[in-house]
VEXGUKOL-448160 format. One record per residue (C-alpha): x, y, z. Coordinates in steps of 0.001 Angstrom, whole numbers, padded with zeros to 6 digits, always signed. Layout:
XYZ;...
***
This chain:
+011651-013055+020015;+009778-012691+016730;+006597-013956+018412;+006895-011209+021027;+007168-008570+018306;+004134-009953+016456;+002072-010000+019657;+003201-006461+020469;+002251-005214+017003;-001196-006791+017365;-001695-005136+020759;-000535-001751+019474;-002843-002092+016455;-005878-002687+018663;-004964+000215+020932;-004524+002564+017967;-007851+001486+016472;-009547+001931+019870;-008139+005441+020278;-009366+006354+016802;-012800+004921+017621;-012888+006883+020878;-012065+010294+019404;-013850+009582+016084;-010979+010233+013669;-009528+008054+010872;-007628+005132+012425;-004741+005735+010057;-003695+008751+012141;-003003+006772+015328;-001570+003826+013396;+000950+006157+011766;+001846+007735+015099;+002276+004279+016650;+004553+003125+013833;+006657+006283+013960;+007064+006017+017731;+008025+002344+017587;+010363+002804+014635;+012289+005990+013899;+011613+007750+017223;+012391+005106+019898;+013932+002374+017669;+011895-000344+019405;+010784-002064+016180;+012864-002773+013083;+010611-004693+010665;+013517-005665+008377;+015406-007244+011274;+012328-008962+012721;+010936-010475+009515;+014031-010573+007329;+013422-011939+003837;+009770-012610+004686;+008935-008893+004955;+008573-008224+001239;+006357-011299+000554;+004183-010482+003594;+003675-006885+002469;+002975-007960-001118;+000414-010598-000133;-001265-008190+002302;-001564-005530-000384;-003057-008143-002720;-005786-008983-000178;-006511-005285+000485;-006840-004500-003223;-009044-007549-003767;-011366-006445-000951;-011560-002938-002397;-012313-004185-005889;-015167-006362-004570;-017149-003136-004059;-016769-001907-007647;-020010-002677-009513;-020263-001528-013123;-024000-000880-012824;-023330+001529-009963;-020667+003335-011951;-023354+004324-014455;-025385+006129-011834;-022750+008037-009877;-022704+011093-012061;-020393+012840-014450;-018322+014454-011698;-017285+011163-010062;-016532+009592-013435;-014327+012549-014273;-012588+012409-010887;-011643+008782-011521;-010477+009372-015086;-009268+012754-016345;-008936+014134-012809;-006886+011134-011737;-004562+011399-014749;-004152+015170-014278;-003211+014645-010612;-000641+012000-011533;+000946+014240-014181;+001152+017307-011913;+002608+015394-008976;+004954+013356-011162;+006381+016462-012847;+006687+018174-009450;+008711+015256-008088;+010944+015288-011168;+011606+019029-011457;+011163+020225-007884;+012581+017303-005892;+015018+016219-008610;+014019+012549-008494;+014670+009907-011123;+011882+010149-013724;+010763+006582-013049;+010467+007206-009300;+008670+010514-009950;+006140+008821-012248;+005405+006091-009704;+004919+008595-006851;+002557+010661-008995;+000517+007575-009882;+000337+006250-006308;-000786+009572-004803;-004002+009732-006869;-005710+007276-004481;-007767+008585-001547;-009867+005661-000322;-012942+005217+001905;-010978+004160+005007;-009826+007756+005502;-012613+009661+003726;-015642+008081+005435;-014751+008936+009077;-013880+012490+008031;-017223+012955+006237;-019160+011494+009181;-017745+014205+011421;-017870+016953+008801;-021477+016374+007602;-021201+018206+004257;-024225+018685+002003;-025602+015495+000497;-024180+016244-002943;-020649+016731-001638;-020944+013746+000683;-022100+011533-002192;-019316+012676-004537;-016496+012233-002005;-017735+008848-000780;-018097+007500-004296;-014737+008909-005331;-013109+007055-002446;-014892+003800-003283;-014251+003872-007027;-010765+005345-007104;-009488+002773-004596;-009263-000153-007071;-009089+001985-010224;-006309+004176-008843;-004385+001138-007629;-004776-000458-011054;-003559+002768-012689;-000532+002843-010356;+000286-000782-011172;+000190-000056-014910;+002403+003024-014536;+004840+001033-012414;+004963-001757-014994;+005559+000743-017795;+008461+002542-016116;+010098-000678-014935;+009920-002208-018392;+011050+001005-020066;+014315+000845-018168;+015107-002661-019414;+014992-002054-023129;+015878+000768-025429;+013503-000434-028085;+009981+000973-027776;+008354-002014-029435;+009963-004431-026969;+008860-002275-024054;+005281-002097-025307;+005257-005833-025923;+006447-006512-022382;+003807-004111-021022;+001016-005768-022983;+002288-009135-021817;+002125-008042-018177;-001349-006565-018617;-002507-009602-020568;-001283-012028-017914;-002839-010012-015094;-006189-009742-016896;-006199-013425-017880;-005309-014745-014426;-007824-012412-012751;-010693-013381-015067;-009807-017084-014869;-009725-016968-011065;-013087-015185-011038;-014603-017748-013406;-013302-020686-011350;-014645-019131-008150;-018049-018607-009771;-018205-022236-010899;-017183-023524-007466;-019869-021479-005716;-022698-021939-008238;-022283-025699-008506;-021700-026024-004765;-018413-027854-005298;-017063-025740-002451;-019129-026014+000766;-020453-022762+002180;-018242-022930+005264;-015164-022963+002985;-016194-020006+000785;-014193-017454+002769;-011031-019503+003106;-011304-020851-000430;-011567-017399-002005;-008661-016153+000139;-006550-019075-001056;-007462-018320-004681;-006505-014654-004200;-003068-015616-002889;-002574-018260-005606;-003672-015862-008359;-001261-013221-007105;+001749-015529-006877;+001084-017413-010146;+000577-014172-012065;+003817-012745-010677;+005649-015959-011541;+004499-015783-015171;+004993-012031-015589;+006839-010054-012947;+004658-007653-010879;+001396-008507-012675;-000129-009996-009509;-001704-006797-008207;-003503-006343-011512;-004674-009980-011380;-006279-009730-007910;-007897-006382-008753;-009483-007854-011881;-010430-010964-009870;-012389-008840-007388;-014072-006716-010066;-015138-009872-011940;-016776-011368-008833;-018419-008079-007850;-020276-007963-011161;-021695-011503-011018;-025251-010786-009882;-026108-014410-009149;-023281-014967-006651;-023834-014624-002900;-020686-012780-001797;-021740-010952+001370;-020123-013414+003766;-016938-013314+001689;-016933-009512+001620;-017546-009312+005370;-014663-011719+005999;-012377-009750+003687;-013324-006514+005479;-012313-008011+008823;-009119-009437+007369;-008321-006160+005613;-008736-004250+008872;-006199-006546+010531;-003790-006258+007610;-004221-002489+007303;-003499-001986+011008;-000434-004203+010911;+000867-002818+007619;+000625+000803+008677;+002628+000166+011833;+005248-001889+009976;+005570+000556+007088;+005739+003607+009351;+008312+001831+011544;+010517+001277+008459;+010843+005026+007943;+014271+006415+008765;+014744+009902+010140;+017785+010440+007861;+015589+009574+004839;+013060+012189+005926;+015860+014719+006335;+017122+013923+002823;+013898+015300+001335;+014963+018839+002220;+012871+022016+002333;+011672+021439-001250;+009237+018857+000097;+007269+021706+001732;+006716+023254-001692;+005731+019828-002997;+003124+019509-000251;+001731+022913-001174;+001405+021696-004765;-000406+018559-003548;-002873+020640-001534;-003306+023830-003541;-002468+022955-007155;-002999+019280-007995;-006335+018805-006209;-007890+022124-007324;-006877+021417-010941;-008356+017900-010631;-011646+019348-009348;-011704+022132-011953;-011350+019596-014789;-013787+017106-013235;-016540+019659-012492;-016263+021571-015767;-019728+022280-017166;-021365+020856-014030;-024010+022667-011986;-022051+022514-008731;-021792+025918-006986;-018349+027354-006330;-018638+026606-002614;-019124+022899-003331;-016130+022918-005684;-014041+024610-002995;-014886+021869-000479;-014117+019160-003026;-010801+020856-003818;-009781+020707-000163;-010817+017175+000885;-008529+014452-000503;-006755+012559+002320;-004463+009729+001240;-004699+006346+002927;-003649+002733+003157;-003604+001869-000542;-001152+004675-001306;+001088+003615+001596;+000975-000113+000919;+001245-000022-002870;+003972+002631-002718;+005962+000507-000279;+005737-002552-002533;+006919-000505-005509;+009738+001021-003468;+011049-002408-002466;+010976-003618-006076;+012677-000493-007435;+015325-000572-004713;+016150-004175-005574;+016370-003139-009244;+018949-000506-008308;+016910+002514-009432;+018175+005811-008036;+016006+007643-005453;+013816+004568-004870;+014490+004919-001128;+012665+008272-001179;+009324+006869-002353;+008093+005766+001087;+009134+008930+002992;+007468+011189+000416;+004233+009163+000349;+004024+008965+004131;+004705+012683+004449;+001758+013373+002127;-000454+010930+004062;+000381+012480+007426;-000101+016065+006246;-003362+015469+004354;-004967+013340+007078;-004009+015619+009967;-004603+018946+008228;-007886+018036+006574;-009257+016246+009650;-008630+019378+011726;-009963+021885+009189;-012805+020085+007394;-015542+021175+009814;-014438+024853+010074;-014113+025093+006280;-017564+023548+005749;-019053+025977+008285;-017284+028948+006687;-018592+028038+003236;-022033+027142+004660;-021876+023697+003090;-022799+021566+006123;-026013+019613+006246;-028681+020763+008696;-029045+018824+011883;-029109+015065+011202;-032686+013890+010695;-032526+010380+009211;-033888+007446+011205;-032053+004139+010786;-034114+001033+011561;-032148-002156+012160;-034311-004813+010591;-036529-004828+007498;-039020-007440+008651;-042775-006899+008323;-042949-004956+011608;-040005-002709+010752;-041448-002056+007277;-044838-001096+008708;-043298+001340+011181;-040928+002752+008557;-043803+003281+006143;-045776+005078+008841;-042852+007414+009512;-042169+007989+005833;-045804+008994+005311;-045178+011732+007898;-042178+013070+005902;-039567+011441+008152;-036400+010270+006370;-036132+006540+007074;-033450+004009+006132;-033687+000307+006908;-030946-002300+007167;-031198-006080+007108;-028831-008990+006266;-031739-010973+004780;-032186-010236+001077;-035892-011118+001043;-036617-008508+003728;-034649-005870+001802;-036435-006770-001408;-039844-006367+000244;-038803-003031+001759;-037676-001675-001596;-040916-002842-003198;-042690-000728-000557;-040651+002297-001609;-038369+002197+001440;-034597+002701+001252;-032878-000417+002581;-029238-001414+003024;-028636-005117+002439;-026045-006253+004953;-024624-005637+008397;-025047-001958+009409;-021924-002115+011587;-019624-003144+008731;-017078-001028+006904;-019106-001633+003744;-022170-000087+005440;-020106+002965+006381;-019623+003568+002670;-023255+003156+001642;-025438+004170+004597;-026138+007921+005043;-024000+007986+008197;-023505+011753+008232;-027279+012402+008345;-028267+009770+010923;-030010+011138+013997;-031723+008163+015619;-031427+004375+015483;-034249+001954+016296;-033282-001720+016606;-036382-003663+015513;-034862-007000+014541;-036321-010168+016086;-032696-011262+016576;-031431-010053+019969;-027839-010432+018846;-028349-008083+015887;-030097-005555+018111;-027369-005703+020752;-024573-005184+018215;-026438-002295+016637;-027098-000579+019977;-023488-000971+021080;-022077+000325+017783;-024392+003291+017209;-024468+004353+020878;-020872+005427+020405;-021446+007170+017078;-024699+008974+017896;-024698+009029+021723;-026653+006528+023767;-029727+008751+024143;-030402+008545+020389;-030338+004737+020150;-033242+002478+021159;-034084-001194+020971;-037364-003100+021088;-037536-006100+023389;-037785-009422+021551;-040369-010590+024059;-041249-010091+027691;-039620-013432+028509;-036262-012446+026961;-036224-008844+028121;-033042-009418+030096;-030070-011714+029859;-026932-011708+031955;-024719-011880+028873;-026158-008640+027439;-024186-005437+027849;-025371-002748+030244;-025817-000357+027317;-028113-002757+025476;-030170-003531+028576;-030616+000161+029321;-031805+000924+025756;-034458-001842+025514;-037106+000767+026245;-038672+001342+022831;-042459+001889+022897;-042794+001312+026643;-042847-001601+029041;-045786-003373+027415;-044358-003379+023892;-042240-006190+022473;-041404-007511+019038;-043585-010578+019642;-046642-008490+020548;-046343-005907+017776;-045487-008540+015173;-048586-010490+016168;-050731-007369+015761;-049337-006821+012242;-049888-010470+011326;-053552-010216+012380;-054162-007132+010258;-052982-004327+012535;-051831-001064+010986;-049610+001872+011833;-051640+005079+011809;-051111+008732+012743;-053619+010841+014651;-053410+014554+015379;-054110+015858+018855;-056384+018908+018810;-058075+021103+021405;-061304+019167+020873;-059479+015818+020882;-056960+015703+023731;-054384+013094+024646;-056757+011692+027280;-059511+011431+024675;-057102+009551+022430;-056232+007066+025189;-059883+006435+025976;-060722+005789+022338;-057600+003706+021581;-057248+001476+024626;-055839-001447+022652;-053466+000633+020528;-049717+000798+021217;-048433+004404+020921;-045106+004452+019102;-044040+008069+018509;-044885+011699+019126;-044312+013981+016128;-044257+017738+016464;-042930+020647+014426;-040732+023239+016144;-040349+026942+015373;-037755+026186+012653;-040188+023881+010822;-038121+020833+011811;-040064+017676+012596;-039119+016242+015988;-039667+012521+016492;-039888+011207+020063;-040472+007497+020720;-042658+006445+023606;-040559+004995+026447;-041212+004045+030090;-041367+007041+032415;-041026+009508+029552;-041320+013121+030707;-042851+014491+027501;-046577+014092+026901;-048480+014878+023689;-049959+018345+023381;-052230+020166+020938;-050845+019988+017396;-048758+016851+017968;-049214+013738+015854;-049421+010342+017559;-048085+007437+015506;-049438+004195+016933;-049895+000525+016183;-053633-000055+015899;-055109-003539+016362;-057214-004924+013471;-060557-003642+014702;-059102-000182+015241;-057065-000019+012038;-059459+002496+010484;-060115+005201+013031;-063451+006897+012563;-063939+010434+013745;-066171+010511+016819;-069301+012606+016561;-068311+014977+019338;-064525+014926+018992;-062206+016326+016336;-059581+013792+015302;-057395+013595+012258;-056096+010155+011295;-053939+008864+008455;-053314+005181+007893;-050235+003501+006414;
***
């Protein structure tokens, strides 16, 4: 019977994630709804009955993996460049939020002070899993987008670490009436967590650097070390395991000579599975009587969460900054809570319930109520509020090129020279390094990953060109971004004329292999670049028509038409088979010129303007 429940949870998780993907909202919303329907509403799933004594260890180990994955993205060198506002949000703003919410729980809801402190600490975490999809739909100004994305990334592990420390402090405070003993126990817990985390990171670094662990075992080996670190740390000092895995991840993230991308990608996939399962299980554990026990005072508490705690956090964090009041208002409104708050809060609730602490059973209902309200309310109102305050970005204009090979770099450079915002993406470090040396922005990794969603300018993307020589990479990119940006804005270049079609390719990918016309392919254009070809731009004028251009550039491959509309926006149109638009006077033609035509000389009787990249 247990197997049937596990299979059903997996199926429901996929369906919830698919629904979220379809309507473009944070997946947490449908996962919560699924859990509530299966649990308290229809009583189909009772996680405690299904998993019994295994439930608490499963939740704890899952939270450990999720926190480790989040901490793998926390690089100290990036913290230095994220600005005063984000640093304040993850320090004084975080502490102020915890104090306000903790005191509200204590005085307003009448909870035990230890439970109130833990709830306040847990609810400081937002997280990129809920913030990123909201920002992609909302499209706030770049400054706001950058602040909120970085807050979600940084506060995920830092906020979880802060919550762990608060939890340790209140749990230890209840066991001893002597302050010195309590502080000693706290320092012991912190010391064990730090030591185990650093030791695990050091061991992992040695295993990878000296190749004592084969590459194919990196993912599984690191996962095993995460689980061992968590359990050993807890065995030595109760509840220090979460701190250990967080420190473990931060240590690895800041080792510049370690290749961790495959490990991070694996942990992202695993975290998505665990997050989906955990949300359904945790929501299913909610009891309607527990929700009723909160009483009407919880409504006032929610108002404090939305209209007191967050605005105070933003006011303190943006003090003396140059942000306009409209930007501060947006920041004060957007702070949805996510998986880390739910998972960590549930682990703490189980521990405090076992310890016999009063009101511990109210931790999960309160946290989930805040999650539901913030996610639903802010998802529905973010776009109208941004429009009202005139803090949305203009129409998306950034071009994402999948691939940073020599062909992609040449085309990107040609577009950048024409004032087009271009961003490249490539899983090969050497290609990214060459792109950055050319002054091109490049994301190192898989553009379809959750990690890319945090770092790519998703909210400003308008068009995607798949220019990788790898058909598989192009196909994945076309399939993924066709949903996000609509199919008409996504194009792919054929690898070669021979491999233009394959039965295993999706219909979407086959229909979008139209970039630069029937005669263009990666093999042909790459060969032109290798022989000295260049990407150049030529302006069509009354004395130099499109027909004149074709006559003079018979061996060139036209790539794009650039024109400026009445609103001074540059419109970029790639050449495709049977395209209806044709260049007119004033348009710029960006083309791949063969070696002998790389430097276009102005004809004696024609007026042509050419720029070479």
